[in-house]
A tleap script that builds the chain and sets N, CA, C and O, in Angstrom:
source leaprc.protein.ff14SB
mol = sequence {
  NMET GLN ASP LYS VAL GLU LYS LYS PRO LYS
  ARG SER ASP GLU ARG THR GLY SER VAL ARG
  LYS ASN ILE ARG PHE GLU ASP ASP LEU VAL
  GLU ALA ILE ASN ALA ASP ARG LYS GLU GLN
  PRO PHE ALA GLU TRP VAL LYS ASP ALA CYS
  LYS LYS LYS LEU VAL LYS CLYS
}
set mol.1.N position { 16.080 -15.940 -3.997 }
set mol.1.CA position { 14.934 -15.899 -2.948 }
set mol.1.C position { 14.874 -13.893 -2.642 }
set mol.1.O position { 15.796 -13.077 -2.667 }
set mol.2.N position { 13.133 -13.672 -2.335 }
set mol.2.CA position { 13.191 -12.091 -2.280 }
set mol.2.C position { 13.563 -11.733 -0.971 }
set mol.2.O position { 13.157 -12.378 -0.005 }
set mol.3.N position { 14.035 -11.111 -0.901 }
set mol.3.CA position { 14.206 -9.786 0.541 }
set mol.3.C position { 12.946 -9.825 0.859 }
set mol.3.O position { 11.965 -10.081 0.161 }
set mol.4.N position { 13.057 -9.493 2.205 }
set mol.4.CA position { 11.668 -8.601 2.825 }
set mol.4.C position { 11.544 -7.394 1.595 }
set mol.4.O position { 12.504 -6.841 1.059 }
set mol.5.N position { 9.876 -7.113 1.264 }
set mol.5.CA position { 9.498 -6.391 0.687 }
set mol.5.C position { 9.102 -5.087 1.872 }
set mol.5.O position { 8.682 -5.289 3.011 }
set mol.6.N position { 9.320 -3.987 1.356 }
set mol.6.CA position { 9.289 -2.889 2.582 }
set mol.6.C position { 7.767 -2.618 2.578 }
set mol.6.O position { 7.185 -2.882 1.526 }
set mol.7.N position { 7.231 -2.255 3.340 }
set mol.7.CA position { 5.702 -1.800 2.654 }
set mol.7.C position { 5.786 0.343 2.387 }
set mol.7.O position { 6.306 1.285 2.984 }
set mol.8.N position { 5.209 0.213 1.556 }
set mol.8.CA position { 5.319 1.443 1.429 }
set mol.8.C position { 4.539 2.519 2.363 }
set mol.8.O position { 3.427 2.230 2.806 }
set mol.9.N position { 5.097 3.661 2.627 }
set mol.9.CA position { 4.192 4.168 3.439 }
set mol.9.C position { 2.731 4.895 3.036 }
set mol.9.O position { 2.995 5.733 2.173 }
set mol.10.N position { 1.452 4.897 3.296 }
set mol.10.CA position { 0.224 5.526 3.479 }
set mol.10.C position { 0.513 6.267 2.652 }
set mol.10.O position { 1.708 6.480 2.447 }
set mol.11.N position { -0.580 6.979 1.816 }
set mol.11.CA position { -0.379 8.148 1.396 }
set mol.11.C position { -1.519 9.287 2.357 }
set mol.11.O position { -2.345 8.767 3.108 }
set mol.12.N position { -1.456 10.555 2.251 }
set mol.12.CA position { -2.187 10.886 3.403 }
set mol.12.C position { -3.490 10.943 3.120 }
set mol.12.O position { -4.289 10.968 4.056 }
set mol.13.N position { -3.971 10.975 1.702 }
set mol.13.CA position { -5.495 10.519 1.700 }
set mol.13.C position { -6.059 9.305 1.417 }
set mol.13.O position { -6.926 9.261 0.544 }
set mol.14.N position { -5.676 8.157 2.083 }
set mol.14.CA position { -5.921 6.824 2.345 }
set mol.14.C position { -6.469 6.546 3.311 }
set mol.14.O position { -6.570 7.396 4.196 }
set mol.15.N position { -6.900 5.528 3.442 }
set mol.15.CA position { -7.513 4.932 4.988 }
set mol.15.C position { -7.095 3.967 5.551 }
set mol.15.O position { -6.545 3.095 4.878 }
set mol.16.N position { -7.195 3.857 6.628 }
set mol.16.CA position { -6.387 3.066 7.340 }
set mol.16.C position { -7.458 1.358 7.565 }
set mol.16.O position { -8.685 1.378 7.669 }
set mol.17.N position { -6.612 0.052 7.594 }
set mol.17.CA position { -7.312 -0.700 7.063 }
set mol.17.C position { -8.287 -1.213 5.773 }
set mol.17.O position { -9.204 -2.022 5.629 }
set mol.18.N position { -7.430 -0.122 4.799 }
set mol.18.CA position { -8.148 -0.675 3.326 }
set mol.18.C position { -6.385 -0.452 2.673 }
set mol.18.O position { -5.460 0.116 3.253 }
set mol.19.N position { -6.371 -1.081 1.376 }
set mol.19.CA position { -5.869 -0.972 0.762 }
set mol.19.C position { -6.443 -0.600 -0.590 }
set mol.19.O position { -7.540 -1.045 -0.929 }
set mol.20.N position { -5.524 0.447 -1.614 }
set mol.20.CA position { -6.021 0.608 -2.829 }
set mol.20.C position { -5.352 -0.348 -3.756 }
set mol.20.O position { -4.334 -0.936 -3.391 }
set mol.21.N position { -6.143 -0.633 -5.560 }
set mol.21.CA position { -5.870 -1.737 -6.229 }
set mol.21.C position { -6.314 -1.176 -7.067 }
set mol.21.O position { -7.381 -0.567 -7.142 }
set mol.22.N position { -5.134 -1.411 -8.131 }
set mol.22.CA position { -5.769 -1.034 -9.794 }
set mol.22.C position { -6.350 -1.868 -10.418 }
set mol.22.O position { -6.227 -2.815 -9.641 }
set mol.23.N position { -7.114 -2.391 -11.567 }
set mol.23.CA position { -7.713 -3.641 -11.862 }
set mol.23.C position { -8.143 -3.090 -13.195 }
set mol.23.O position { -8.786 -2.045 -13.299 }
set mol.24.N position { -7.717 -3.922 -14.326 }
set mol.24.CA position { -8.361 -3.449 -15.494 }
set mol.24.C position { -9.422 -4.539 -15.875 }
set mol.24.O position { -9.218 -5.745 -16.016 }
set mol.25.N position { -10.790 -3.741 -16.032 }
set mol.25.CA position { -12.393 -4.572 -16.366 }
set mol.25.C position { -12.226 -4.850 -17.983 }
set mol.25.O position { -11.935 -3.928 -18.746 }
set mol.26.N position { -12.377 -5.820 -18.311 }
set mol.26.CA position { -12.377 -6.156 -19.818 }
set mol.26.C position { -14.077 -5.151 -20.283 }
set mol.26.O position { -14.858 -4.859 -19.377 }
set mol.27.N position { -14.292 -4.872 -21.348 }
set mol.27.CA position { -15.280 -4.273 -21.551 }
set mol.27.C position { -16.735 -4.798 -21.609 }
set mol.27.O position { -17.514 -3.846 -21.583 }
set mol.28.N position { -17.266 -5.815 -21.668 }
set mol.28.CA position { -17.849 -6.789 -21.998 }
set mol.28.C position { -18.738 -6.903 -20.161 }
set mol.28.O position { -19.858 -6.673 -19.704 }
set mol.29.N position { -17.378 -7.399 -19.630 }
set mol.29.CA position { -17.770 -7.334 -17.688 }
set mol.29.C position { -18.506 -6.356 -17.239 }
set mol.29.O position { -19.571 -6.347 -16.621 }
set mol.30.N position { -17.552 -5.220 -17.767 }
set mol.30.CA position { -18.419 -4.189 -17.336 }
set mol.30.C position { -19.585 -3.726 -17.701 }
set mol.30.O position { -20.162 -3.254 -16.722 }
set mol.31.N position { -20.246 -3.638 -18.745 }
set mol.31.CA position { -21.227 -3.921 -19.146 }
set mol.31.C position { -22.022 -4.787 -18.712 }
set mol.31.O position { -23.163 -4.450 -19.029 }
set mol.32.N position { -22.011 -5.921 -18.036 }
set mol.32.CA position { -22.514 -7.230 -17.493 }
set mol.32.C position { -22.849 -6.518 -15.933 }
set mol.32.O position { -23.956 -6.474 -15.397 }
set mol.33.N position { -21.836 -6.099 -15.505 }
set mol.33.CA position { -22.087 -5.234 -14.036 }
set mol.33.C position { -23.121 -3.890 -14.199 }
set mol.33.O position { -23.947 -3.599 -13.334 }
set mol.34.N position { -22.999 -3.399 -15.008 }
set mol.34.CA position { -23.697 -2.054 -14.892 }
set mol.34.C position { -25.238 -2.285 -14.664 }
set mol.34.O position { -26.018 -1.765 -13.868 }
set mol.35.N position { -25.495 -3.737 -16.134 }
set mol.35.CA position { -26.641 -3.615 -16.279 }
set mol.35.C position { -27.325 -4.515 -14.687 }
set mol.35.O position { -28.362 -4.411 -14.033 }
set mol.36.N position { -26.393 -5.157 -14.619 }
set mol.36.CA position { -26.947 -6.046 -12.732 }
set mol.36.C position { -27.115 -4.821 -11.649 }
set mol.36.O position { -28.267 -4.719 -11.229 }
set mol.37.N position { -26.201 -3.901 -11.138 }
set mol.37.CA position { -25.449 -3.401 -10.254 }
set mol.37.C position { -26.917 -1.716 -9.860 }
set mol.37.O position { -27.182 -0.978 -8.911 }
set mol.38.N position { -27.347 -1.897 -11.107 }
set mol.38.CA position { -28.670 -0.518 -10.954 }
set mol.38.C position { -28.033 0.570 -10.544 }
set mol.38.O position { -27.274 1.209 -11.273 }
set mol.39.N position { -28.299 0.867 -9.321 }
set mol.39.CA position { -28.022 2.384 -8.631 }
set mol.39.C position { -26.654 2.225 -7.592 }
set mol.39.O position { -26.112 3.083 -6.895 }
set mol.40.N position { -26.295 0.624 -7.801 }
set mol.40.CA position { -25.257 0.442 -6.489 }
set mol.40.C position { -24.132 1.149 -6.803 }
set mol.40.O position { -23.817 1.275 -7.986 }
set mol.41.N position { -23.497 1.613 -5.958 }
set mol.41.CA position { -21.925 2.149 -7.125 }
set mol.41.C position { -21.249 0.691 -7.654 }
set mol.41.O position { -21.812 -0.401 -7.572 }
set mol.42.N position { -20.214 0.883 -8.088 }
set mol.42.CA position { -19.901 -0.185 -9.351 }
set mol.42.C position { -18.409 -0.731 -7.865 }
set mol.42.O position { -18.182 -1.927 -7.678 }
set mol.43.N position { -17.804 0.135 -7.225 }
set mol.43.CA position { -17.282 -0.603 -6.094 }
set mol.43.C position { -17.658 -1.690 -4.903 }
set mol.43.O position { -17.113 -2.681 -4.417 }
set mol.44.N position { -18.891 -0.957 -4.701 }
set mol.44.CA position { -19.375 -1.754 -3.999 }
set mol.44.C position { -20.111 -3.366 -4.619 }
set mol.44.O position { -20.219 -4.321 -3.851 }
set mol.45.N position { -20.584 -3.448 -6.162 }
set mol.45.CA position { -20.894 -4.281 -6.209 }
set mol.45.C position { -19.637 -5.360 -6.426 }
set mol.45.O position { -19.722 -6.555 -6.144 }
set mol.46.N position { -18.541 -4.755 -6.940 }
set mol.46.CA position { -17.842 -5.539 -6.954 }
set mol.46.C position { -17.078 -5.999 -5.658 }
set mol.46.O position { -16.506 -7.087 -5.711 }
set mol.47.N position { -17.034 -5.435 -4.769 }
set mol.47.CA position { -16.935 -6.210 -3.552 }
set mol.47.C position { -17.754 -7.187 -2.991 }
set mol.47.O position { -17.423 -8.087 -2.219 }
set mol.48.N position { -18.913 -6.915 -3.474 }
set mol.48.CA position { -19.756 -7.565 -2.656 }
set mol.48.C position { -20.182 -9.052 -3.711 }
set mol.48.O position { -20.837 -10.025 -3.336 }
set mol.49.N position { -19.770 -8.898 -4.645 }
set mol.49.CA position { -19.265 -10.248 -5.907 }
set mol.49.C position { -17.622 -10.966 -4.958 }
set mol.49.O position { -17.498 -12.174 -4.754 }
set mol.50.N position { -16.803 -10.166 -4.619 }
set mol.50.CA position { -15.651 -10.811 -3.890 }
set mol.50.C position { -15.884 -11.901 -2.866 }
set mol.50.O position { -15.460 -13.046 -2.717 }
set mol.51.N position { -16.900 -10.938 -2.079 }
set mol.51.CA position { -17.415 -12.103 -0.400 }
set mol.51.C position { -17.919 -12.992 -1.002 }
set mol.51.O position { -17.405 -14.060 -0.670 }
set mol.52.N position { -18.826 -13.122 -1.877 }
set mol.52.CA position { -19.894 -14.246 -2.556 }
set mol.52.C position { -18.931 -14.847 -2.498 }
set mol.52.O position { -18.692 -15.601 -1.556 }
set mol.53.N position { -17.929 -14.614 -3.753 }
set mol.53.CA position { -17.134 -15.906 -3.978 }
set mol.53.C position { -16.267 -16.141 -3.698 }
set mol.53.O position { -15.472 -16.639 -4.495 }
set mol.54.N position { -15.952 -15.908 -2.413 }
set mol.54.CA position { -15.180 -16.534 -1.012 }
set mol.54.C position { -15.689 -17.057 0.015 }
set mol.54.O position { -15.094 -17.741 0.848 }
set mol.55.N position { -17.312 -16.631 0.005 }
set mol.55.CA position { -17.673 -17.605 0.743 }
set mol.55.C position { -18.044 -18.941 0.447 }
set mol.55.O position { -18.140 -19.738 1.380 }
set mol.56.N position { -18.320 -19.386 -1.000 }
set mol.56.CA position { -18.507 -20.100 -1.862 }
set mol.56.C position { -17.572 -21.316 -1.730 }
set mol.56.O position { -17.771 -22.489 -2.044 }
set mol.57.N position { -16.258 -20.589 -1.059 }
set mol.57.CA position { -14.900 -21.991 -1.085 }
set mol.57.C position { -15.215 -22.862 0.318 }
set mol.57.O position { -14.522 -23.837 0.607 }
savepdb mol mol.pdb
quit
């Protein structure tokens, strides 16, 4: 059984109310996202896609 995991303190350049996650995307997935998102920032497109997926549940 795991003991309580201590949260690391946020760095000074991080915002409250959000968490930074590193994720690796397959090349073909990035190409498909880039073709679809046009001028929309990559991170914004990914967040929108995640929200749409959660609404479908």
